N, C-alpha and C positions, 0 to 999 in steps of 0.2 A: 351461597355456595351453589354453583350449577353443576350438574352432572348428568351425563347420558347414559341410559340403559341400552346396551347394544343387543336388542332382541327385536325379533319381528312378531313375537308372540304376545298379543294384546292381553290375553288373560294373565299371563305371566307378569307383564308390566303392571297391570292393575293390582295384582296381588303385592307386588313389591312396593308400589307407590303408597299403598294404604299403610305401610310401616314407616315411611319416612317422616322425620320430625320437622317441625317448622324450621325454616332456615335453609333447608336443602330443596332446590327446585330440581325436579327430576324430569328429564326429557326422553321421550320416546323415539327410537331409531327410525321407526316407520314414518315419523313426521318429518325427518331429515332427508331420507333418501328412499327412492323406489327400486333400488339395486336388489337383486335376489340375495337371500341370506347367504353368509360365508359357508362354504362346505366344511363340515365337521369331519376332518381327515385324520385328526390325531388319534392315538390308541388309548388316551386317558382322558378323564373328565377335566383335569387341570389343563392338559394340552389344547382341547377344544375350547375352554373358556378363554385361554390366552390368544388363540387363533382369531377368535371373534372380537375380542377387546382390541388387539393390536390392529386389525384391519380398520377399525373406526379411528384409533388414535393416530395411526399413520396417515390417514386420509384427512383428517380434521384438526388434529392436535389439540383436541377437547378432552377434558377430563372425563373419563368414561368407565364403565364396567360391563362385563359379560359374565354369564354363568353357564355351567353345563351341569346337568343332573342325570343320575342314573339309578335305576331300581336294581338292587342286587339280591337275587333270590337264592337262598342257601342250597335248596335241592337242585338247583340248575347251575350249580358251580359259579354263582355270581351273575349269571346272565339274567336279564338282557344287558345290564351295565351300561357301558358307553354307547351301546346301539339302542338304548330304550326307546328313543323317539322314532326309530325306523326298524323296530324289531320284526314287523310283519312285512317289511319291503320299504324301498326308498319313498314310495308315495302313500305309505300307510297312514291311516287316520287313527285317532285314539281308539275307536271302537275295534278296529282291526288288531292293534297291539294288545289290548286287553283280552280279546278272544284267544289270540295265540298263546298268551300267558296261561290262561285258564285250562286251555287243551293240554299244554305242557306239564301242568301240575295235576291233571286228573288221576284221582286214586292216590295221591301222595299225602301222607299225613303230616309231613314236614313242610310247613307253609311260612316258615320264618323268612323274613326279608328286611332290607333296610334301603331307605332312599338316602343318597348321598349328594350333595351339592358342593361344588367348588366355584367360587367367585374370584375373577381375576380383575383387579382395579388397576387403571392408568391414572396416576395423580401427579401433575407437575413434572412430568418426566421420569417417574419412578414406578415400579410394579409391585403390587402387593397381592397376596392371596388369602382367602378365608374359606374355611370348610365347615359344613353342618351335616350332621347325621341324625336320622330318625328311625329308629327300629320298630318293627310291627310284624303283622302277619298278612297274608293274601287271603282274602275271603273266597268262598267257593262261587260267589255270583256278585255282580255289581250291585251296590246299594247307594242310593243318594243321587242327586241331579246337580250338585255344585261341583266346583273345581274343574279339573282337566286331566288329561293323561290317564295315569293309572288310579287317580284319586277314589273312584268308585269301588275298587277292590283292595285298598290298602287301609288296614285298621291299625293306628299307631298304638304301641304298648300303653297299657293303663286305661284305655279307652274302650267303649262298646260301640263306637260309631266309626264310619269310614271318613276319610278325608272329605269325600263328597257330600257328607251330611253336616260338615262344620261351616260356620261363617268364615269369611276371610280373616277376620281378627282372631278368632279362635285357632284356626289352622296356622296363622303367622306365629302364634306364641310357641308352638311346638314343632313346626315342620323343619325339615332339613334345610330348606330355603330361607325360612323364617330365622333359624339359629345362625346361618351364614350371614345373613343380612344384619343381625344384631352385632356380630363382630365388625363388619364393615362400617355400620353407623357409629359404633363406639370409636372406631379409628378415625373417622371423619370429625366427630365431636371433639376429640382431642386435638386434631389439627386446627379446628376453629378457635379453640381456647388459646393455642400458642400465638395467634395472630394479634 
């Protein structure tokens, strides 16, 4: 089974590739094209995932999937949400987004948050969606050097470490993207059995 992950984020690609079982060959969009990433203009995670997936599917006809992820913070009414990757501005780096988030939560005792990922899959002419959620809290300062994005300030429920302190494999077992990927992989595995 050949499948393309429609992302320009190499960190995200490596995280997802580590979950793929034997028999599914995962390709990286950055190896196929040097076109700029598709603009995430939808107002929902599902909408953005579908935009990115359809851009590749229409252009190539290949089986592919895309995801969009948002960090939803209770005390900020669900922000940054769909704007998580550009919370501190369109050219923001991970560090900038994390600093803006910590500043917004200064002095706030409610640090509950959740990561949510929606995956849009194009498979042989049909479209399917998968969603994963991971609940946790926002730390008061970054801890750890692994991961990317908000990982250094997100501590998942039931753990005493941030995502940035976990191995790729440990994070994949419990993370929002990991849970959505498990659904996707189960779906693909069932398709393979039907052949």
